NUDREN-910038 format. One record per residue: y, z negated, x of N, C-alpha, C, O, CB in turn; residue in one letter. Coordinates in steps of 0.001 Angstrom, whole numbers, padded with zeros to 6 digits, always signed. Atoms other than C-alpha are relative to their C-alpha. Glycine has a CB too. Layout:
YZXYZXYZXYZXYZXA...
This chain:
+000646+001082+000734+090947+080638+288500+000964-000577-001021+002059-001016-000669-000492-001099+000959M-000857+000482+001077+092370+079580+285152-000644-001218-000631-001742-001120-001177+000246+001105-001060D+000579+001234+000520+091814+075969+284066-000194+000043-001504-000898-000799-002061+000872-001173+000363S+000166-000083+001449+092066+077063+280448-001366+000539-000404-001674+000612-001593+001078+000872-000591R+001349-000464+000297+088530+078442+280721-001039-001109+000002-002229-000827-000133-000396+001043+000982G+000929+001117-000080+086984+074944+280953+000010-000825-001288+001005-000868-002012+000342-000886+001195F+000132+000844+001191+085727+072622+278210+000467-001422+000244+000713-002160-000710-001433-000016-000469D-000442+001344-000360+086763+069456+280077+000675+000049+001355+000229+000761+002255-001186-000996+000013L-000656+000158-001297+089175+068585+282874-000021-001483+000354+000469-002321-000404+001472+000560-000023I+000070+001379-000478+088514+065411+284859+000993-000173+001148+000951+000559+002137-001451-000365+000456I-000967+000316-001051+091362+063949+286911-000443-001249+000749-000761-002268+000135+001416-000197-000594F-000003+001221-000788+090901+061560+289772+001354-000662-000255+002291-000001-000701-000246+000286+001547D-001272+000685+000236+093635+058915+289561+000838-000085+001273+001911+000512+001355-000249-001403-000552C-000769+000219-001226+094753+057872+293046+000172+001300+000778-000805+001956+001138-000684-001052+000880D-000287-001205-000762+096465+060736+294838+000045+001268-000820+000390+002329-000300-000999+000157+001056G-000041-001159+000888+096206+063072+291845+000961-000238-001164+001824+000594-001441-001407+000319-000530V-000918+000375+001073+097936+061336+288940+001139-000865+000518+002284-000730+000088-000748-000735-001102L-000997+000924-000558+099740+058658+290945-000037+000082+001515-001095+000290+002109-000257-001461-000474V-000109-000137-001451+100973+058712+294536-000286-001344+000661+000614-002010+001173+001406+000521+000404D+000389+001367-000346+099033+055623+295519-000749-000149+001313-000906-001272+001794-000831-000549-001076S+000934+000132-001112+096885+056425+298540+000600-000706+001221-000049-001568+001814-000493+001360+000402E-000611+000689-001143+099315+055385+301281+000242-001474-000309+000034-002334+000547+001320+000676+000389L-000205+001391+000399+100199+052234+299362-001311-000773+000077-001350-001892+000587+000583-000077-001424L+001304+000665+000004+096514+051395+298927-000497-000255+001420-000992-001338+001730-001021+000840-000770S+000479+000149-001373+095674+051998+302573+000827-001010+000772+000294-001735+001612+000022+001339+000717C-000828+001014-000638+098611+049919+303713-000444-001399-000433-000551-002307+000392+001486+000224-000341R+000467+001290+000508+097443+047066+301468-001340-000383+000627-001550-001535+001006-000124+000041-001532C+001309+000267-000588+093891+047388+302787+000141-000443+001448-000497-001407+001871-000894+001241-000089L-000219+000360-001396+095081+047281+306386+000567-001414+000128+000138-002188+000983+000941+001005+000662S-000643+001314-000066+097248+044230+305733-000954-001124-000381-000963-002177+000255+001216-000033-000909E+000917+001060+000442+094576+042268+303876-001148-000184+000988-001548-001316+001261-000559+000323-001397V+001037+000142-001019+091861+043025+306419+000526-000762+001211-000199-001554+001814-000520+001374+000428L-000597+000722-001130+094248+041780+309117+000030-001503-000264-000159-002306+000649+001425+000515+000274A+000007+001424+000362+094510+038480+307229-001365-000628+000263-001466-001824+000536+000385-000182-001478E+001363+000488-000217+090729+038184+307624-000511+000337+001402-001707+000243+001676-000938+000591-001047F+000350-000212-001393+090785+039122+311296-000655+001325+000325-001322+001453+001351-000880-001062+000426G+000599-001312-000231+089715+042754+310983+001125+001018+000162+001967+001159-000725-000961+000403-001173I-001050-000979-000279+091910+045455+312542-000383+001364-000568-001461+001886-000286+000259+000104+001519A+000198-001342+000565+092224+048726+310608+001379+000618-000223+002189+000080-000979-000828-000052-001351L-001287-000665+000188+095155+051127+310847+000015+000753-001322-001034+000999-001918+000294+000961+001167S-000123-000787+001228+096477+053029+307848-000701+001349+000180-001357+001841-000738+001496+000205-000377I+000643-001285-000274+095276+056251+309482-001518-000126-000074-002190+000752-000615+000420+000527+001378E+001448+000220+000072+091770+054819+309877-000447-000238-001438-001517+000213-001845-000407-001190+000881Q+000335+000255+001405+091807+053619+306273-000085+001312-000781-000987+001502-001596+001046-000936-000643A+000032-001307+000657+092636+057136+305093-001252+000777+000383-001892+001397-000466+001248+000809+000361L+001145-000759-000495+089898+058633+307241-001315-000541-000555-002210+000226-000912-000028-000026+001525E+001268+000622+000372+087206+056152+306244-000187-000198-001500-001299-000061-002010-000120-001314+000678L+000169+000522+001347+087944+055107+302682+000743+000757-001096+000726+000328-002249+000430-001396-000021F-000703-000764+001014+090039+057740+300900-000988+000443-001081-001983+001108-000792+000713+001221+000629L+000851-000380+001111+088486+058192+297474-001244-000837-000175-002068-000539-001040-000391+001387+000154G+001199+000837+000064+085883+055463+298043+000291-001290-000750+001448-001680-000913-000521-000311+001411R-000134+001251+000742+085261+052273+296103+000060-001191+000953-000201-001053+002148-001167-000168-000986S-000011+001211-000820+085678+048701+297337-001414-000354+000460-001583-000971+001512+000614-001176-000783T+001377+000213-000446+081870+048518+297470-000255+000732+001315-000942+000224+002201-000998+000472-001077K+000188-000790-001216+081995+051248+300111+000664-000680+001190+000154-000608+002309+000563+001417-000183A-000683+000720-001083+084470+049192+302154-000882-001139+000512-001096-001289+001715+001369-000554-000485I+000863+001113-000387+082223+046148+302116-001258+000495+000722-001677-000088+001722-000391-000820-001234E+001206-000540-000612+079166+048257+302936+000268+000497+001416-000558+000321+002313-000561+001130-000852Q-000369-000502-001328+080954+049871+305870-000012-001126+001024-000566-000972+002113+001388+000665-000038H-000073+001095-000964+081621+046524+307515-001330-000728+000142-001636-001254+001212+001080-000981-000409Y+001350+000563-000137+078146+045196+306723-000826+000831+000978-001558+000293+001809-000707-000065-001377R+000736-000885-000904+076716+048240+308488+000408-000202+001456-000388+000019+002368+000219+001450-000397D-000487+000262-001357+078851+047356+311509-000316-001418+000463-000013-001794+001596+001499+000237+000070L+000324+001377-000336+077599+043782+311423+001182-000941-000084+001156-002029+000491-000571-000058+001362G-001181+000835+000164+081018+042425+310448-000008-000631-001386-000208+000051-002392+001289+000820+000218Q+000013+000733+001262+081214+039774+307762+001380+000038-000650+002380-000324-000029-000448-001457+000224Y-001244+000023+000768+083881+040232+305090-000078-001173-000966-000923-001169-001861+000236+001357-000766V+000084+001205+000826+084573+036854+303453+000128+000298-001492+000693+001316-001892+001076-000980+000411P+000002-000180+001444+084161+036423+299704+001387+000116-000612+001542+000711-001678-000717-001126-000635G-001351-000067+000545+087896+036052+299197+000703+001313+000242+001820+001521-000231+000814-001085+000566G-000652-001259-000352+088600+039522+300531+000341+000854-001216+001487+001276-001367-000881+000785+000931F-000247-000906+001128+088217+041544+297321+001051-000530-000971+001939+000227-001363-001290+000250-000747L-001070+000508+000875+090273+039234+295068+001376+000085+000646+002359+000402-000024-000284-001440-000387P-001279-000072-000700+093005+039109+297718+000505+001432+000056+001692+001684-000151-000129-000570+001413R-000389-001412-000039+092993+042901+298096+000485+000468-001355+001519+001129-001449-001167+000867+000460L-000385-000412+001345+093133+043447+294348+001373-000540-000363+002207+000188-000901-001034-000470-001018K-001294+000614+000309+096038+041021+293968+001137+000688+000748+002194+000951+000176-000023-001489+000344S-001038-000626-000835+097994+042620+296817+000290+001421-000477+001448+001835-000538-000432+000016+001486H-000176-001376+000475+097414+046159+295530+000753+000022-001322+001695+000796-001490-001362+000698-000156V-000649-000012+001320+098407+045353+291957+001474-000389+000105+002324+000208-000556-000727-000956-000964L-001394+000406-000187+101574+043566+293073+000812+001128+000628+001949+001372+000225+000082-001262+000875K-000682-001113-000664+102499+046487+295339+000228+001151-000972+001302+001754-000976-000810+000484+001211T-000121-001098+000957+101859+049043+292596+001107-000260-001011+001876+000643-001338-001322+000220-000724F-001031+000325+000994+104080+047239+290098+001390+000294+000548+002262+000763-000183-000100-001478-000422V-001318-000189-000583+106994+047447+292506+000280+001372+000566+001440+001758+000708+000194-000974+001049G-000229-001216-000786+106438+050798+294191-000685+001269-000497-000304+002359-000071-000432-000242+001370S+000805-001170+000345+103970+053144+292479+000792+001024-000811+001548+000671-001716-001233-000429-000776L-000655-001098+000706+105225+056550+291307-001047+001026-000444-002081+001172+000208+001076+000669+000901Q+000904-001079+000390+103534+059367+289368+000152+001184+000940+001192+001348+001577+000263+000433-001449P-000102-001242-000743+102754+062613+291135+001001+000904-000726+000870+001098-001934-001400+000693+000145I-000995-000861+000652+105741+064934+290452-000658+001150-000762-001528+001843-000235+000975+000558+001039P+000475-001116+000803+105034+067390+287653-001259-000256-000799-001665+000599-001586-000228+001141+000867G+001279+000231+000687+101859+065742+286343+000175-000111-001517-000702+000317-002267-000662-001272+000537I-000182+000128+001450+103317+064944+282921+000153+001363-000661-000282+001554-001797+001223-000869-000311T-000134-001351+000545+104213+068602+282411-001368+000654-000122-001667+001293-001131+000927+000859+000886V+001353-000561+000034+100663+069658+283276-000769-000544-001191-001375+000220-001943-000752-000311+001305V+000784+000606+001079+099131+067196+280829+000514+000403-001376-000262+000522-002324+000016-001513+000129M-000556-000407+001293+101497+068214+278053-000401+001425-000364-000354+001806-001534+001521-000118+000019S+000372-001392+000245+100326+071824+278447-001505+000211-000114-001951+001302-000469+000540+000865+001098E+001455-000145+000050+096577+071144+278582-000469+000176-001437+000021-000485-002352-000690-001218+000639L+000612-000189+001316+094548+072402+275651-001433-000506-000013-001947-000869-001071+000038+001475-000402R+001353+000540-000093+091119+071327+276870+000057-001525+000040+001057-002082+000492-000730+000552+001250A+000068+001454-000142+090062+067659+276593+000075-000387+001477-000362+000371+002343-001298-000552-000638P-000072+000458-001382+090762+065636+279735-000141-001506+000060+000098-002205-000924+001314+000438+000652F+000227+001424-000197+090002+062212+281162+000218-000350+001466+000517+000519+002285-001423-000401-000454C-000101+000498-001367+090166+060074+284318-001371-000467+000462-002100-001100-000301+001038-001150+000101V+001204+000554-000632+087231+059360+286663+000393-000447+001400+000646+000383+002274-001183+001054+000043A-000579+000561-001228+088255+057047+289504-000942-000967+000695-001736-001654+000053+001303-000704-000314S+000744+000987-000779+086670+055049+292307+000614-001390-000104-000041-002379+000225-000065+000424+001454S-000654+001295+000164+089173+052276+291592-000567-000721-001219-001174-000100-002091+001528+000172-000136S+000505+000719+001159+088307+049510+289160+000914+000227-001206+002035+000715-001071-000122-001504+000309D-000695-000322+001248+089416+049697+285538+001368-000670-000081+002321-000061-000568-000847-000415-001192L-001287+000694+000035+092182+047098+285886+001049+000757+000802+002190+000912+000368-000145-001428+000539D-000948-000717-000859+093779+049038+288714+000389+001350-000598+001562+001723-000571-000597+000202+001396R-000316-001282+000629+093519+052398+286953+000938-000201-001180+001924+000522-001326-001283+000711-000458V-000839+000268+001170+094993+050950+283764+001417-000362+000408+002379+000133-000179-000600-001122-000840S-001331+000383-000476+097876+049340+285657+000730+001203+000572+001916+001395+000304-000101-001108+001057L-000613-001179-000613+098521+052532+287625+000589+000925-001065+001709+001414-000923-001031+000761+000849S-000469-000883+001059+098824+054570+284450+001109-000646-000809+002030+000036-001259-001149+000387-000912L-001047+000707+000752+100899+051907+282702+001343+000053+000723+002357+000416+000128-000406-001460-000233D-001276+000120-000708+103526+051477+285422+000632+001366+000277+001832+001452+000540-000200-000751+001312V-000548-001346-000234+103906+055250+285876+000246+000764-001301+000656+001925-001269-000946+000801+000889T-000264-000629+001289+104168+056001+282146-001018+001050-000416-000725+001883-001274+001337+000618+000027G+001002-001019+000294+100962+058049+282023-001092-000476-000958-001911+000329-001401-000629+000464+001275L+001115+000567+000765+098732+055734+279980-000194+000668-001353-001328+000863-001792+000218-001476-000201A+000103-000572+001356+099520+057323+276614-000709+001348-000007-001224+001765-001044+001387+000156-000612S+000664-001303-000071+098112+060653+277802-001524-000128-000004-002228+000822-000347+000450+000745+001249H+001435+000144-000195+094642+059200+278376-000691-000928-000993-001897-000810-001210-000253-000489+001364F+000635+000928+000919+094057+056432+275865-001117-000767+000691-000915-001337+001763-000542+000742-001215G+001128+000723-000594+090625+054930+276530-000937+000920+000774-002068+000541+001080-000780-000723-001081D+000849-000962-000711+089295+057997+278328+000083-000249+001512+000470+000626+002286+000425+001464-000337R-000071+000442-001391+089079+056101+281618-001398-000392+000463-002034-001257-000140+000993-001192+000162L+001341+000274-000517+085867+056057+283648+000119-000354+001483+000824+000320+002234-000955+001229-000212Y-000144+000483-001370+085443+054169+286908-001354-000242+000653-002394-000242-000005+000824-001280+000024T+001225+000220-000772+082908+053500+289650-000742-001247-000444-001936-001379-000174+000322-000101+001474A+000657+001197+000520+082192+050129+288005-001064+000346-001044-001966-000450-001305+001035-000943-000606Q+000859-000371+001121+080378+052026+285251-001276+000716+000423-002123+001017-000417+000761+000870-000948M+001178-000726-000491+077777+053743+287462-000589-000730+001202+000059-001596+001791+000367+001465+000380V+000681+000663-001111+075278+052703+290133+000562+000449+001335+000784-000366+002231-001496+000274-000051K-000450-000547-001276+076521+055007+292876+001370+000652-000158+001562+001493-001037-001019+001018+000545H-001326-000591+000035+080160+055867+293526+000056+001305+000775-000944+001734+001352+001017-000969+000550G-000213-001219-000776+081590+059020+295092-000324-000282+001474+000037-001344+001982+001471+000515-000162K+000218-001425+000290+080385+061078+296965-001218+000326-000859-001525+001503-001050-000123+000731+001269P+001076-000280+000951+077393+060688+294637+000607+000580-001281+001762+000291-001590-000826-001294-000310A-000545-000654+001192+077801+062726+291421+000034-000879-001242+000519-000447-002287-000793+001217-000299P+000230+000829+001186+077098+059788+289089+001225-000142-000901+001124+000013-002118-000457-001360+000424D-001185+000276+000809+080660+059075+287974+000454+001228-000774+000795+001119-001952+001131-000500+000880L-000430-001209+000694+081554+062662+287133-001001+000401-001082-000599+000862-002151+000186+001146+000995F+001004-000297+001022+078280+063195+285287+000116-000970-001167-000044-000582-002324-001414-000059+000599L-000191+001004+001042+078866+059961+283383+001201+000346-000876+001121+000297-002103+000182-001390+000624Y-001219-000343+000753+082397+060999+282397-000220+001227-000872+000188+001246-002034+001176+000247+000961A+000262-001215+000777+081274+064464+281299-000905-000307-001183-000698+000205-002283-000635+001084+000886A+000886+000379+001087+078473+062933+279263+000734-000723-001110+000511-000446-002289-001112-000863+000519G-000781+000732+000993+080856+060559+277522+000947+000920-000768+001232+000691-001943+000792-001112+000673K-000935-000930+000625+083215+063439+276798-000715+001161-000696-000067+002002-001319+000964+000541+001041M+000768-001034+000677+080403+065684+275527+000133+001386+000603+000088+002386-000113+000402+000055-001409G-000184-001292-000682+080886+068424+278138-001130+000255+000975-001701-000681+001533+001348+000042+000738A+000993-000393-000985+078441+070342+280302+000640+000083+001388+001767+000562+001512-000642+001349-000385Q-000560-000068-001359+078950+070039+284086+000485+001389+000392+001531+001519+001029-001028-000456+000994P-000376-001364-000393+079074+073822+284504+001307+000453-000632+001916+001414-000163-001099+000967-000374A-001236-000364+000693+082053+073967+282130+001087-001047+000211+002038-001139-000565-000263+000181-001492H-000934+001089-000285+083918+071042+283691+000770+000273+001292+000195+000690+002298-000751-001343+000100T-000875-000123-001167+086857+071199+286102+000425-001382+000454+000841-002204-000362+001239+000875-000318L-000421+001271-000581+087604+068282+288434+001189+000237+000922+001206+001197+001693-001166-000674+000771V-001153-000045-000901+090947+067679+290172-000112-001203+000929-000076-002345+000472+001371-000006-000796I+000275+001055-000970+090425+065669+293369+000878+000131+001243+001354+001218+001570-001468+000025+000398E-000803-000031-001232+092312+064707+296530-000782-000462+001217-000241-000476+002323+001232-000863-000161D+000754+000548-001121+089512+063317+298692-001267+000790+000267-001792+001463-000620-000344-001449-000260S+001249-000651-000373+086513+064670+300552-001149-000547-000836-001962+000221-001350-000288-000194+001497V+001092+000595+000777+084199+062213+298799+000054+000444-001454-000991+000644-002075+000056-001528+000081S-000132-000464+001370+085584+063278+295419-000408+001444-000175-001069+001799-001151+001401-000177-000461G+000400-001407+000045+085174+066969+296156-001521+000109+000108-002148+000873-000627+000687+000805+001138V+001453-000035-000170+081621+066358+297340-000714-000476-001254-001743+000084-001632-000417-000854+001192Q+000610+000522+001223+080827+064341+294221+000038+001036-001126-000943+001210-001849+000715-001285-000444A-000133-001011+001047+082125+067069+291907-000941+001175+000232-001566+001672-000705+001439+000494-000074A+000905-001101-000307+080181+069783+293686-001456-000398-000220-002258+000392-000718+000203+000463+001438K+001362+000490+000214+077034+067663+293629-000332-000097-001482-001497-000011-001869-000184-001361+000663A+000186+000069+001453+077540+067317+289866-000090+001381-000636-000334+001494-001838+001138-000778-000634A+000056-001352+000535+077588+071100+289487+001269+000430-000704+001235+001290-001584-001139+000117-000938G-001285-000267+000631+081264+071203+288534+000904+000825+000920+000699+000861+002133+000687-001317-000379M-001062-000651-000771+084212+073325+289649+000996-001070+000417+001323-001955-000373+000703+001136-000827T-000942+001020-000455+086636+071308+291756+001178+000652+000698+001013+001520+001554-000689-001001+000938V-001222-000424-000673+090236+071945+292741+000516-001170+000820+000649-002282+000309+001077+000492-001023W-000561+001025-000854+091600+069996+295670+001514-000035-000119+002170+001006-000074-000412+000229+001443G-001451+000169+000087+095120+068594+295311+000492-000726+001240-000016-001795+001579+000399-000778-001286F-000492+000566-001263+097094+067879+298496+001498-000294-000061+002190-000238+000956-000295+000956+001160V-001424+000267+000163+100507+067006+297078+000390-001455+000142+001574-001782+000059+000438+000481-001318G-000312+001413-000194+100242+063248+297628+000593-000262+001370+000401+000522+002299-001241-000843-000190G-000682+000300-001266+102238+061582+300390-000975-000231+001152-000584-000132+002315+000885-001222-000166S+000981+000243-001071+099027+060803+302312-000392+001278+000728-001070+001215+001754-001246-000659-000571H+000303-001252-000691+098746+064497+303221+001207+000585+000730+001140+001721+001200-000527+001009-000987Y-001177-000517-000702+102202+064874+304759-000282+000257+001475+000245+001207+002054+001159-000973-000138R+000284-000132-001434+100813+064426+308268-001421+000498+000257-001892+000442+001393+000210-001338+000703E+001387-000437-000149+097322+065841+307653-000162+001375-000636+000544+001705-001589-000981-001024-000642R+000242-001337+000528+096003+069347+307003-000957-000087-001183-002153+000178-001061-000569+000935+001098D+000807+000218+001181+094798+068662+303492-000737+001238-000477-001859+001148-000977+000852-000511-001089G+000658-001241+000442+094029+072289+302727-001303+000224+000751-002333+000531+000150+000932+001207+000198R+001204-000188-000808+091574+072550+305587-001038-001078-000300-002235-000797-000366+000352-000011+001492A+000912+001117+000253+090088+069134+304854-000776+000207-001306-002000+000082-001329+000782-001325-000052I+000657-000111+001298+089367+069768+301167-000755+001318-000159-001800+001366-000807+001021-000139-001107L+000744-001263+000016+088402+073418+301587-001305-000156+000776-002346+000360+000369+000852+001151+000598A+001198+000241-000786+085967+072309+304263-001026-000839-000725-002224-000731-000463+000359-000660+001280G+000912+000837+000788+084498+069790+301829-000645+000770-001147-001596+000292-001766+000743-001203-000551A+000597-000823+001048+083786+072598+299350+000864+000256-001206+000376+000801-002197-001227-000619-000447G-000873-000237+001157+086808+072716+297029+000083+001491-000308+000184+002318+000599+001415-000570+000257A-000068-001394+000431+086915+075932+295013+001416+000564+000103+001607+001779+000158-000502+000128-001428D-001402-000382-000129+090699+076004+295271+000748-001224+000485+000358-002347+000165+000592+000538-001357R-000841+001106-000445+093361+073863+296972+001445+000342-000306+001902+001446-000009-000194-000289+001518V-001410-000229+000300+096943+073487+295770+000799-001259+000304+000244-002356+000367+000190+000422-001478F-000828+001095-000502+099885+071299+296765+001086-000456-000964+001722-001484-000727+000631+000407+001280A-001038+000388+000957+102237+071196+293759-000562+000120-001408-001246+001093-001726+001279+000878+000162R+000478-000082+001371+101483+070410+290133+000623+001176-000752+000062+001650-001739+000295-001296-000729M-000605-001176+000623+103860+073228+289221-000845+001252+000232-000666+002264-000445+001414+000217+000543S+000898-001125-000272+101189+075528+290694-001361-000152-000692-002278+000630-000443-000203+000145+001500D+001283+000297+000623+098422+074087+288527-000601+001209-000701-001804+001451-000616+000157-001128-000982F+000508-001107+000823+098164+077163+286306-000164+001291+000762-000697+002259+000221+000911+000236-001156W+000058-001257-000742+098387+079754+289056-001404+000285+000501-002148-000635+000842+000969-000030+001170E+001311-000388-000518+095311+081708+290119-000033-000202+001498-001051+000067+002135-000327+001465-000355A
């Protein structure tokens, strides 16, 4: 599989461009604890990897647990502060982007402020400009296909000629539901103790790789 055969490449942000998933899950666990809800980092990864904050709220509503109105602002503040001090880019991602010839963009479950900050603090923002699409812009987030279809539409690409790079089951499912090719990336720190290859292949990824230096390999 050669990514140079596609008309558009869509990158997820968290866990693909920036090594943020463990940081995010730690923040989620800590903030939920402030509101009296116990959630381990491992549970956060299992339940919410690649999902939006709407999905978090819906999960607890379905369980009959009330999440106070101050939860989301507190979570956002804690995540942004943590990212400024600790967030790093995925090793090798800048080399990949410098070699891309097809148009590319970001499609993330995170909100626009968080995506913008993530790219700014890791030095990746200049590669994307305003080509940032988030779950805030569509009715249904991942694993629904809405966000990827929206991004492809904005970029003027057909789903069948679009490649998605994803690190989560919900993201892989969303890309497949959109009729796109999807490569699973398992090089983020959140997969050090988990069998990411099996997880993403089981979700339907067309290929799984662990290092950005292997991006171009068949």
